[in-house]
C-alpha positions, -999 to 999 in steps of 0.1 A, spaced: 716 27 234 727 22 200 704 12 172 679 20 201 705 23 226 725 44 251 762 42 258 786 49 286 823 46 286 820 10 297 786 2 290 762 0 261 725 -12 261 708 -20 227 671 -30 221 662 -53 193 630 -71 180 635 -109 174 605 -130 164 580 -108 182 601 -106 216 619 -74 227 655 -81 236 676 -59 259 712 -63 253 734 -48 278 772 -49 273 801 -40 297 797 -30 332 761 -26 346 770 -6 377 760 26 396 771 47 367 752 28 339 721 17 358 700 49 347 708 36 310 697 2 318 666 16 336 657 38 306 659 8 284 640 -13 309 612 13 310 609 16 273 605 -21 271 578 -23 298 560 3 280 561 -15 247 534 -39 234 559 -68 231 546 -100 244 579 -112 256 609 -90 269 643 -109 271 672 -95 290 704 -111 276 731 -109 303 758 -126 282 774 -91 272 779 -80 307 813 -81 322 803 -70 357 771 -63 375 771 -46 411 742 -42 435 727 -12 417 728 -31 383 710 -60 402 684 -37 415 675 -25 381 674 -60 367 652 -71 397 628 -40 389 622 -52 357 622 -90 359 604 -93 392 582 -61 389 547 -56 374 559 -69 339 575 -99 354 551 -123 334 566 -112 301 602 -110 312 629 -137 309 666 -137 314 694 -152 293 721 -160 319 754 -142 319 790 -150 327 803 -166 359 806 -134 377 771 -121 368 755 -156 378 774 -153 411 759 -120 419 725 -135 412 732 -166 433 745 -147 461 716 -125 463 693 -153 462 676 -141 431 689 -166 406 662 -191 414 635 -162 411 643 -152 376 627 -169 346 655 -178 324 659 -190 289 683 -200 263 694 -173 236 
């Protein structure tokens, strides 16, 4: 994360507070190599006292099934009531669509 973030060669995840919401901002490839970094950020967010957690997928280039699992763990897990997702690029949205999870996620505009 940088500025509250972790980095991988093709992945970075930052966290920012915006108007009382905690934003998770992953960038690059959310895959098997970077999923632990995303999980760490998601765990920190879930443990926070933020009333809203927003995962902004617009910075992702790619998301594989491992990355999807970590997103689902946060967005559909115990903290689901406070989590929303800003949709990502066509590839990321296709992964969500094919998995059948696109309609399950609470989405919002950036």
